DOTIVEX-352206 format. One record per residue (C-alpha): residue in three letters; x, y, z. Coordinates in steps of 0.05 Angstrom, whole numbers, plus 5000, padded with zeros to 4 digits. Layout:
// DOTIVEX-352206
AlaXYZ/...
//
This chain:
// DOTIVEX-352206
Met243223001857/Leu241423671828/Ser246624041787/Gln248724741808/Ser244225031754/Glu238324691787/Lys239924981856/Arg240825691881/Asp242125811955/Gly239725111971/Val232925241937/Cys230424761884/Leu229325111817/Cys226824511777/Ser220724631734/Pro213824511765/Gln212424061705/Thr217423561735/His214023561804/Arg210822941831/Arg206522741890/Val207422121933/Lys203621821990/Leu207421482047/Glu204321032099/Val209020962159/Ala208220442215/Gly212120362279/Ile213120802340/Val211121442305/Gln205921762351/Gly207522162412/Val214922192395/Gly215422832354/Phe214922482287/Arg209922942252/Pro213523592271/Phe220023262248/Ile216623142180/Tyr213823852180/Arg220524172192/Leu224023732141/Ala218623842087/Ser218724592099/Arg226324622093/Leu226024222028/Gln220324662002/Leu215524081995/Thr208024172002/Gly202823682026/Phe200523442094/Thr201322912148/Phe196622622200/Asn196122082253/His191321512250/Ser190420862287/Gln195120482241/Gly200820982241/Val202221622202/Thr200321832131/Ile204722332093/Glu203222642025/Leu208923011993/Gln208823441930/Gly214723781897/Cys221523641865/Pro222822891859/Gln229922971886/Gln227423351947/Ile222222811960/Ser227722291956/Gln231822682007/Leu226022682056/Ile224921932047/Glu232321812056/Ala232122212121/Leu226821722147/Asn231921172141/Thr237721552172/Thr235322102219/Leu229322042265/Pro227022352331/Ala230222012390/Leu224121612411/Ala221521432342/Arg222220762307/Ile219820592236/Asp217819882222/Ser215219962152/Ile214120492098/Ser209720402037/Gln210120891980/Glu205621031920/Ser205321571868/Ile198821961866/Ala196022531825/Leu198623241835/Lys194023741870/Ala193724431839/Asp191824811903/Cys197324511946/Gln201325121970/Arg204424922037/Phe205824332082/Glu200924222139/Ile199723772199/Ile192323612198/Glu187523302248/Ser188222562265/Glu183722062232/Ser180821422260/Lys181220762223/Gln177820112240/Asp183819702264/Ala189220012307/Leu196119772285/Val200620332309/Ala205720152363/Val203920452430/Pro210020842456/Ala213020692524/Asp214021212579/Lys220821552577/Thr225121942626/Cys224922702632/Cys229522992579/Ala235423472591/Asp231524062562/Cys225723972611/Ile230523872670/Glu233924522652/Glu227124872652/Ile225024622720/Asn231624872748/Asp231125562715/Pro227726082760/Asn226126502699/Asn222425942663/Arg214925852672/His216125112686/Tyr220725262744/Gln219924732799/Tyr213824442763/Pro213823682774/Phe209723522712/Thr214023862659/Asn214823462594/Cys215423532519/Thr215023122456/Asn221622792472/Cys219922542542/Gly214822382595/Pro208821922602/Arg205921552543/Tyr203020852555/Thr200921002626/Leu196121552604/Ile193521302537/Lys186121132536/Ala185121022461/Leu188621092394/Pro190521522357/Tyr194921842410/Asp191522512417/Arg190122922480/His182722772484/Asn184622032484/Thr189222102545/Ala188922222620/Met190122962604/Ala183323052572/Gly180623392634/Phe186123922637/Thr184724522592/Leu191024832564/Cys192625552583/Glu194126062529/Arg201725962530/Cys201325202530/Thr196125232474/Glu200925652433/Ala206625152444/Tyr202024562431/His199924832362/Asp206725082339/Pro210224552295/Met216824892309/Asp216124822384/Arg218624192419/Arg211924152455/Tyr207924112391/His202523592403/Ala206023342466/Gln199623062495/Pro201423112569/Val203923832561/Ser202024292618/Cys204724822665/Pro203225072736/Asp197425482708/Cys193624922674/Gly196324242694/Pro196323732750/His198723892820/Leu201523542881/Arg197623392944/Leu200523123008/Thr195622743052/Thr195222323115/Pro194421573105/Ala186921693113/Gly186922183055/Glu186422843094/Glu190323403060/Ile196623653094/Ala199424103039/Ser198924222964/Arg203324442906/Gly210424662925/Ala209024612999/Ala207123882990/Leu213923732959/Gln217624123013/Gln214023753070/Thr215223083035/Val222723223037/Glu222323393111/Leu218422763127/Ile223422323091/Lys229122663129/Gln225322523194/Gly225321773179/Lys218121713154/Ile215521233101/Leu211521553044/Ala207521302985/Ile209421742925/Lys205621722859/Gly210121622799/Leu208821502724/Gly205720812728/Gly204120732801/Phe206120902872/His212920782904/Leu214020652978/Val219721132994/Cys224321243053/Asp231521453068/Ala235920883043/Thr241421063092/Asn237021003154/Glu237520283180/Leu231720363228/Val226820623176/Val228820113122/Ala227919553174/Thr221219853193/Leu219019853120/Arg220919113115/Arg216918953177/Arg210819363155/Lys210919093084/Gln212318383108/Arg218218323061/Pro223718033105/Ala229417943054/Lys227818102982/Pro232418682960/Phe229719382954/Ala231119832894/Val234920472910/Met234121132872/Cys240421562873/Pro240422322860/Ser246022262809/Leu250421792769/Ala256422012812/Gln252921782875/Ala250821122843/Lys258121002826/Ala259821062900/Tyr255220482917/Ala256720012859/Ser262019832808/Gly260219752735/Ser262519772663/Glu261620372618/Ala255820002586/Glu252419912654/Trp253120652670/Gln250220822602/Met244320362615/Leu243120682683/Ser242921362649/Ser238921152588/Ala232121442567/Glu228820802594/Arg231820922664/Pro231020202687/Ile233019912754/Val239919622739/Leu242919062780/Leu250119242795/Lys255818962836/Arg255819262905/Gln261819672929/Pro264419593000/Ser261120133042/Asp267720333074/Leu269920633007/Leu264721193014/Ala267821873026/Asp261822083068/Pro260021543120/Thr253221863132/Leu251221643062/Arg252420903074/Leu246520483052/Ser242620113104/His244619383111/Ser237219213104/Val236919473033/Ala239618823004/Pro241618343060/Gly246517793042/Ile246717982968/Asp252818252931/Arg248318622881/Leu244619272885/Gly238619492844/Leu240020232829/Phe236320732786/Leu236321472773/Pro230721982775/Tyr226221932714/Thr220722442726/Pro221123182743/Leu218123012811/His223822522825/His229023032803/Leu226123572848/Leu225523102907/Leu232522812902/Ala235623492888/Gln233123722956/Leu234723072994/Gln241622952963/Arg241522242989/Pro239021582962/Ile232021332975/Val228820652976/Ala223620672920/Thr219920012918/Ser213219862886/Ala207320032930/Asn203519382936/Arg202118812982/Ser207018242973/Gly205817902906/Glu200318382884/Pro200318892828/Ile203019602836/Ile197820082864/Thr195820652818/Asp190521012860/Ala191421342928/Arg184921042954/Ala188120352947/Ile194020592989/Thr189120813043/Thr185320153043/Gly190719653023/Leu197019913057/Glu194020153122/Gly199520193174/Val205020163122/Val205820903103/Asp206121533145/Ala203722003089/Ile201821993015/Leu204422462961/Asp199022432908/His197222842846/Asp191122922802/Arg193622642736/Pro190321952732/Ile194521332716/Leu190220972665/Asn195020382654/Gly199220142712/Cys206520012696/Asp212019802744/Asp219419982739/Ser223519562691/Val229119142721/Val235218962678/Gln242318722683/Leu248218692636/Ile251818022630/Asp258418112593/Asp255518792572/Glu249518462539/Leu242618692562/Gln238218202599/Ile231118432617/Ile228718152683/Arg222318552688/Leu219618862624/Ala215819492643/Arg216720242643/Gly221220502588/Tyr221019852547/Ala213819622548/Pro209419532511/Leu214719182470/Thr212719172396/Leu216318722348/His215318802273/Trp214018152236/Gln215318142161/His209117712150/Glu202017892169/Val198317562226/Lys192217242194/His187517402251/His187717712320/Thr191717242365/Leu192417282440/Ala197316912486/Val195816962560/Gly202516742589/Ala204416382653/Gln202216392725/Gln208316762752/Lys211317402724/Asn205317412678/Ser204917842616/Ile200417782556/Ala202217812482/Phe198017912420/Gly199017932346/Leu195418352294/Gly197618622227/His205218602226/Asn205818732301/Leu207518252357/Val206318612423/Leu208618392492/Ser205218762549/Pro208519062610/His209718602670/Ile203218412704/Gly205817972760/Asp204217322796/Leu196917112789/Phe196016852860/Ser190717342884/Leu184117622862/Glu187418312856/Ala192818032810/Glu187617672767/Gln183718322762/Tyr190118682740/Phe191018152687/Ile183918272662/Asp184819032665/Thr191318992624/Leu187818562573/Gly182119062571/Thr187119622559/Phe189919292496/Lys183119072471/Arg180919792478/Leu187120092445/Tyr187219612386/Gln179819442380/Phe182418742391/Glu178018112393/Pro182117472393/Lys180316922343/Gln186016492369/Leu188116382441/Leu194616092468/Cys195715872540/Asp200115432583/Lys198714682589/His197814742664/Pro190214742673/Glu190415082742/Tyr194215702720/Ala189616302727/Ser191216502656/Ser189515802630/Arg182915812668/Trp181316492639/Ala182816242568/Lys178315642577/Gln172616072603/Tyr173516582547/Val173016042493/Ala166815742526/Gln163316422529/Ala165616722462/Ala160116912414/Met164516682355/Pro168816062350/Val175816162380/Gln181615702365/Gln185115502430/Gln192015172435/Arg196214982495/Val203715062492/Gln208314692539/His211715162588/His219115012574/Tyr218014982499/Ala214715672504/His221115922538/Leu225115702478/Leu220116002430/Ser220516682465/Val227916732447/Met226516482377/Ala221217022370/Ala226117552393/Asn230617332336/Gln224917192285/Tyr227616482282/Thr223615862263/Asp228915322248/Glu231614802296/Val235315012359/Leu238414652418/Gly235014952479/Phe236514922553/Ser230315112592/Phe232015162666/Asp227115462716/Gly223015332778/Thr217414872755/Gly212714792696/Leu208014232675/Gly211313732629/Asp208213252579/Asp208212682629/Asp204513092681/Gln210913152721/Leu214013812741/Trp219613982693/Gly224914512701/Gly231614242677/Glu230414082604/Ala234714032542/Met230514032478/Leu231314012403/Ala225914492380/Asp223314882320/Ile216915252306/Asp213114602297/Gly215014242361/Tyr220413972405/Arg223813332429/Arg226413282500/Ile233412992495/Ala236013082567/Ser233613282636/Leu235513252708/Ala233912592743/Pro227312732780/Phe227312842855/Ala221512932903/Leu218113552929/Ile216013252995/Gly209613603015/Asn208913912946/Glu208214672954/Gln211014623025/Ala217614392995/Ile218215032954/Lys217315453017/Asp221614983059/Pro227114733012/Arg230214323068/Arg225113803046/Ile228213792976/Met235113743007/Leu232713133046/Ala229512812985/Leu236212852949/Leu239712543009/Phe234611993010/Glu236311832938/Arg243511622959/Tyr243111473034/Ser238711053078/Leu234611363134/His239611083184/Gln245411413147/Val241712083142/Leu240312083216/Ala247611923229/Leu249512543189/Lys245512943239/Ala249412683300/Gln253013253335/Gly260513133345/Ser260712583293/Ser266112583240/Thr260412543190/His256313113220/Leu252513523167/Ser250714193198/Ala245214313147/Leu240913803185/Asp241514143253/Ser234914523246/Leu231013893229/Pro228613453287/Ala229912703278/Thr222512563282/Leu221113043225/Ile226512723183/Thr223512033197/Asn216512263179/Leu218812593115/His222611963096/Lys216111573102/Leu212512063056/Trp218312023007/Gln218611263009/Lys211111192996/Ser210711782947/Val205112072989/Ala203712822985/Ser209612882938/His211113052866/Asp217412922828/Thr220913482791/Ser226913562746/Ser227614302764/Val234414642765/Gly231315212804/Arg229214732860/Leu236214432858/Phe239015122873/Asp234115182932/Ala236514522961/Leu243814702951/Ala243015362988/Cys240214963047/Leu245714443043/Leu251015003045/Gly247715343104/Met245715973066/Met238315933082/Gln233015483112/Gln226615783085/Thr225316113018/Gln223516833032/Phe222817052960/Glu223316732891/Gly230416682865/Gln233516782934/Ala237616152930/Gly240516332863/Met242617022888/Leu245916732950/Ile249616192911/Glu251916692859/Ala254417172913/Ala258216592946/Ala261316382879/Asn263617092867/Arg267517092932/Val272616592904/Ser276616602840/Ala277616072786/Glu284716002810/Gln282515872882/Leu277615342858/Met282915002817/Ala287915022875/Ser282714692921/Gly282314092874/Ile274614102878/Arg271113892814/Leu264013662811/Asp261013242755/Leu254013152729/Pro254212522685/Leu249012442629/Val246511722625/Asp241211542573/Gly238812262569/Val238512362645/Trp243312802685/Gln244912422748/Thr242612912801/Ala243412442861/Leu250612292842/Leu252113042840/Trp248913102909/Gln253212542937/Gln259412912913/Leu257213542948/Val255813183013/Glu262612823011/Gln266113493002/Leu262413783062/Leu264613183104/Thr271913263087/Pro275813253153/Gln280513833136/Arg275714283099/Pro277814993078/Ala274315573113/Asn271215803047/Leu268915103026/Cys261615313016/Asp263815882969/Leu268215392930/Leu262514892924/Ala257715442900/Arg262515602844/Ala264014872829/Phe256614712826/Met255215242772/Asp261515052734/Cys258914342734/Leu252214552705/Ala255514962651/Arg260114392631/Ala254113922628/Met250614392579/Ala256814512537/Gly258213762534/Leu251313622506/Ala251614222459/Ala258113952430/Glu254013372401/Tyr250013872360/Pro255314352334/His250914582275/Leu245214842318/Pro244315522351/Val243715462427/Val238215782469/Cys239115882544/Cys232516082577/Gly228416042640/Gly229216412705/Val235416032726/Phe239316392671/Gln238317052708/Asn244416802747/Arg249917222717/Tyr255516742735/Leu252116132707/Leu250016452641/Ser256616802630/Tyr260716172642/Thr256015752599/Arg256516242541/Arg264116262546/Leu264415502540/Leu259615502481/Gln263516062446/Thr269915662457/Gln266415102419/Gln264615632365/Gln257115522376/Gln252116082363/Val248016302423/Leu241416652408/Ser240217272452/Pro233317402482/Lys234618152468/Gln229118552503/Val224817942519/Pro225117712591/Val228817052599/Asn224116862656/Asp216616722654/Gly215517442633/Gly217217212562/Ile212716602560/Ala206916972527/Leu211217182468/Gly213516462459/Gln206316222459/Leu204616762408/Trp210516582363/Tyr207915872361/Gly200616092350/Ile201816552291/His205315982254/His199515502267/Gln193315892247/Asn187315552216/
//
C-alpha cells in the first residue's frame, strides 16, 4: 500500500521512473457483458493509461502507471466484476513502457485465427431498462426492445466473433444520433451494447393474420395482442430465441383448444406470471426457489402447485388443462421488455409454450408459423429483429434447494466450462437421440450447446446441423476428433459416421456407451477423473451386449467402467409399441411370475383376485402378447428403470398409454407426495428389491406389488402408498449397494433422477452413510448432458 506521502486526495504521486507497463490476456465471459467499460472506468479512476480491446479469444488489456495502482486493478478483477461477466483465466506479462501513452482507451476489436472466448447467454431485462420502459419521460418508454450492457439478447443474435454489432442480427439497424452517443460513451451503461436501439432506430412489432397479412404495427400491435388474448384467442409471439404459443392460462376453453390444436393431450404447459407475487399464489416454494424464479436467467421453474381454492381472486384460477393430474407447475416470469409490457396490461397469467409441432424444434421465423402451425394460431405477433440462433426456454427445479437443470437453454446456454488443461485438438461430441445437445472442446473451453431436442424428424435433424453450423462459424471449428453414442441408428451417430467418411482430413471417431456417458457428464461438471460408483437410470440406451439398458450400477473412471448391478431384464413386447403402450410392459412383468392362466384369472371381474389394471386389455390380446413374449418374437429385453415406472403407472391405474416422455414418473411422484412417511409406516407396506449375483430381482418386486393390490381389505389410498413404497425400495437398493463402496463418490444420473422424491430420498440415505454425492451442477441429468460426458471421455483419449 502507498504511504500517505505517496498519496494526495486519492491520487498517486509516485515518480514516473517507478511506473511499469503490463499486458493482461483475459478469457471467459468477457464480451457483451460490460467488461471493457468496467476496465475503462476502473483504469481512469486509478489514473492508469493504456488500452483494452476485444478479440476472438477474449480481451486484451495494457496498463501503464504506478505498480500499486496496477495491482489494485488486477485485484478488482478477482473480486468485483460486472454482473454477467466471468473470468476463467488471466495471463500477465511485463512489457516496455510507451512514452506517448497519455490516457486509457477502448480501441477497435481485433480478429484472431481461433475463437476461444465464451459466447454469453441471453439474460433477462434488467431493472434499469424496466424502469425506462415504464417512464413516460424516457425515450425508451413502452419500447419492447430496450436493453443495455447488463441485459438482453446475446447468443440468439450472434453471427460471428468477436461480439461486435456488425457481427450480430442488429447489423441492419443504423443507430440514431442519441443511441450512437450512448453506444460510444464508456461511462454510459449502453456502451457497446450491441443490440442497443430505440423507437427511432430499432426493431418494431407487427401483428399479422396466420397468413401473414398485417393487422397492426408498433404500439397498436401490442394493444391489439392484449385484446385478442383477453378474447380467448391463441397467438404466436416472437421472443428472444423463438416463438411462444400464448393464451390466457385462466381460460379452460382456450387452453383445451390449444391442446387439441397442438395435439398435445397431457404434457404440462409452462405458465408466465406477471409478477412474483402472483406466482406465489399458484405455487409454494422455498426462498431459494423464489430467487431462482427471479434470477437473471429467468428459467421455467417446476414448483409445487397450490390448491386453487386458496386464490383470493377466483377469476385468476389456472385452467385445469394447464397441467392435468400433476402436482407441479412450470412457472416463469417476464424476461423481455415485450413480456413485461404485455403482462403489465393483461395482469393475468398466460400459457407460454414453445411454438413447434410436437417433438420438433422451436420455430424462429414467422413464415414457419404460417406453414407449420396452420390452424393452431389465430394471429402472429412478429418483429423484424432476426433470431440467428434458436434457443428454447430453460427448465429447472430445485431439489433440497440444489439446482437441477432439466432443459439447458436460454439464460444458461451455451454453457462454457473452463478446463485447466488444454484440449489438444478440436473435439466434437454429438450427443444422444433424445434431448440432443452437442458439445465441443477447444483451447481451455468445454462448451455444451443449448437444447436441440429429439432427433426424430427431418426438421429436428436440420436444427441439429444448423446448431453445429453456428458453433463451427463462431469458433472457426473443424473437429479432428468425433464422439458419438454406440447406438448406430441414432441420427447423431449416423451423422458422425457420414462426417468421418466424407472429411478431407482424417478424423478420429470414438463411440461412448450411453449410460457411461451419463456418469461422465457429472464427472465433467466436477472436473473429476477418478473412480466413482454410478447409478445410471433412464428410459433406454444401447448396452454392450446389444440389449437395452437403463437400470445400471457401474464402477467408472475416465478410462472405462464395469457394470456391477442392473435390473433383471424384462421384455418390451412389440418393441417401440411397448413404450407407447406400457400395458405391454406390465404384462411382460406379470408373465415373469404368473402363468397365462393365472394372468387371465386376474382379469376375471368379481373375482377375489381381480386386478383392475387388466380391465382395458381383451383376453385375446393378452393371449397373443403372451405368445410373442414366450417366443421372444418382436420383442427386446430391457433393464430400464424408466420403463419400470411406465409399467407401474399402468398397474396402479394412473394411465394406459404414454402421452409424453416422463409422464409415468410425474404421476407416481405426485401420488407418493399425497401420503406421508408416517402413513406408509402405519400401513405396514414395505417393498424389497433383492440383489442376487449383481441382478436386482425385478419380477419379485412386481409380485410384491400385485399381492398388495390383491389384499382383501385394501386402504383407499393404496396406490399412493405403493407409489411411495416403490421409490423408497429403489432408493434403499441403491444405498445398500453404495454401502459396499464407502470410499467412492456416488453419481446419480439419467432422466429417472428428475424425480424429486426419488433423488431426494436416495441422497438422504447416502448422506446418512456419510457418502459423497457428486452434483451435476448446471449440466442436465437427462440425455441433454450426454454430449458433455462424451466430450469428457474424448479429451482424455486423444491421439
